[in-house]
N, C-alpha and C positions, 0 to 999 in steps of 0.2 A: 742371691746369697746377700745377705742382709747385714753391711757394717755400720755400725756405729758410731768408727770413727772415719773419717772423713779420708778420703786417699787422692780425692782430686788436686792436681797441681803440686802432688808429692812426687818423690823419687824415689820410687822402691828396686832393690839390688835383690836379686837372686843368687846367692852364692851356691852352685854345686847342681846335682837335678839330673838328667838325662837328656843329650840332646836332642833326642826325638821328641822331647815334652815340650824343647824352650820356645816355639811357637803357641803352643797353646796356654804356657805361665807368662807370657805376653798379653795374650789375648784376654783373658781372667784379669789381670791387673791394670791395661788400659780400658779396661771397660767401666773401671772402678774408674775414669779420669785420670789415673796417677801415668808417669812416665815409668819404662819399664827398663831396666839395666840387667843383665846376665854377666857372670864372672862363675868358668867352670872350677875355681879351686886349684887354678894349677894344673891341672891335666893336661891341656893346649894352652891355652891362656897364662900368657905373660903372666907369673906370682908375682913379679913387682909391679903391675896394673893393679893390683889387690887395692891397695891402699888409697889408690886415688878414687877406685869406685869404691871404695865402704867412707870416704869423706864426701865424695857428689851424692853420697844417698838418706834419706830422712829416715826410711823404715830398710832393714836387710834381714830375708830370710835367709836363711842358710839350711842347709838342704846335708844334713851332717852324714848319712851315709854314702855318698857321691862326691866328697872330694877329702882330700891328704890329708894325713894326720898335721902336717905343718899349716895348711891354709884352713882349721878347725879354730887351731889355736889362735893363729891370728888376727882371725875374724872376732874371736871372743874378747880377746887382749884390747882389741882398737874399739871395741863398741862399748865395752867396761870403761875403758880408760877417758874416750869422747864422748861417755854417757847416749851413746846411739841406743837407739830401740831396734832390738836386733829378737827373732825368735827362731828357734832351734827346731825342725823338724824331722824327724829320722827315714821317713818313706817319701820320693822322690817321686808321687803322683799327685797328680792334679785336682784331688780332692783333701791330698793332705795339704798344698800348698794354700786350700781354702780356707780350712780349718787355722792353718796358721796366720793367715791374714786376719781372720774372727778372735782365732788367740790375741792379735797385737793391737784392736781395738778394743778389746776387754782391759790391758792393762791400764 
């Protein structure tokens, strides 16, 4: 993956996705030198921790097909209010995550 945007020493939060893919998400993001964190969007993780996770991130990847409507709107509202870079992707696949990171670098 070619990344014009340097993720080195940045914090990337993935919200949502499939639990079975989280290790692959981590590997992809950490390979770029970024710090990875994940929040499942309130399915099992405490929904109240979502805002703290958002605050700590430099970039948010929101996997819209795998989170609650409430979590989607919380992510969207938080990022808009705080000028936080956020990329929304529909599919929880590794390739979709990679395209989301590429999209973030093009913005």
